[in-house]
N, C-alpha and C positions, 0 to 999 in steps of 0.2 A: 502364439506370441507369449513371450515371457512377461512376468509381472514387472520386472525392471523396465522393460521397453514400454509397457503401458503407462507406468509412472512417469517416465521421461517424456512420452508424448503428451500426457496430461499437463505436465509442467510447462512444456513449450506452448501448448494451447492457452493456458492461463496467462503466461507472460505476454503473448501476442495480444490477447484481449485487454490486459492491464495497460499495455502501451497505448492501444487505441483509445481506451477510456481516458487516460491522462491527457492525450492530445485534444480531446473534445470537452473534457470536464464533465461534471455531473452534479445535479442538485439531488440530494438524497431525500426520498419521500419519508424516511424514518431516520432517527439519529443513528449514526454509524460509529462504532468504536475504532479508534486509531491508536496504535501503540508506538511509542518511541523504542529504539533499540535499548538493550540492557545497558544500564549505567548512564543513559542520557536522560537527565531529569531537569527540564526547563523550570524556571522559577514560576510559582503559582500553580503548579500541578502536584498532586500528591504522588507518593511513591509506594508501590505495592511491596509485598514481602519478597518478591523476586528482584527488586531493584529497578522496576520499570514504571514509567509514567505513561498515562494515556489521556485522551480527551474524546469527547463526542463531537463528531463532524456533521455539519449540515450540507457541506458542498466540497467537491474536489474542483479546484481552480484549474481551468484549461491551460495547457502548455502545448501549443501546436508544434513546437520543435522538439518535443520530448522523444528521446530514443533510449530504450532500455539497455540494449547491449550493442552500442555502436562498435566498440572495440574493447574486448575484455582480456586480451592476451596480457598476462602478467598482472592482472587486477583481481581483487577479491570481489566477486559479484554480489556478495551480501552487502557490502558498503559502497560499491561503485554502481549502484542502480540508478543514480540520478536523483535530484531533488524533486519532490512533489509538494504542492501546497494545498492545504485544506483550510476551510473556514470552520471555526468551532462555534459552539452555541452562544458564546459571548461576542461573536463578530470579529474575533481575532484570527488573523491569518497565521497558520502554523506550517512551517516548511521543514521537511525532514527527508531523510533517505530511508525509504521503507525496506523492511526485510522481505524481499521478494521470494526468498526460499521458504517462507511461511505460506505454503499453498492453501492452508485453511483460511488464513486471513485474506489472501488474494481472492479466493472464491467467494468469501463472505462480502467483500467489497464490491465485486462484480454483481453479485446478487442484489445487494442493497441499491446499486445504481439502477437496477431494473424493478425496484419495488418489491423484491422477494425477501421475505423474512421468515425464517424457519425457526 
């Protein structure tokens, strides 16, 4: 099997698990870092040297109707992944469209939902 095929299969696996997680939600046993896309800097959050803002989440709010890729023909999957809502450490609900092409972040979020911290 080619490395490209392995990567693609891993990506599809993560996306399916991410979609399932958003549908049921999760309370994170440890604080989990969530990043906004480049150039999206909500008021009250600092901006790093790459122009990104982030916050620490305590919970992923369930959205039982969430569908990651219902129809992607002609759409940019990076920004058409649907909105998800997190609760931050201040109790503020923060809604964003995550960069689901960031497989590192997706896997870290899935691990955090299972109490796995590396």
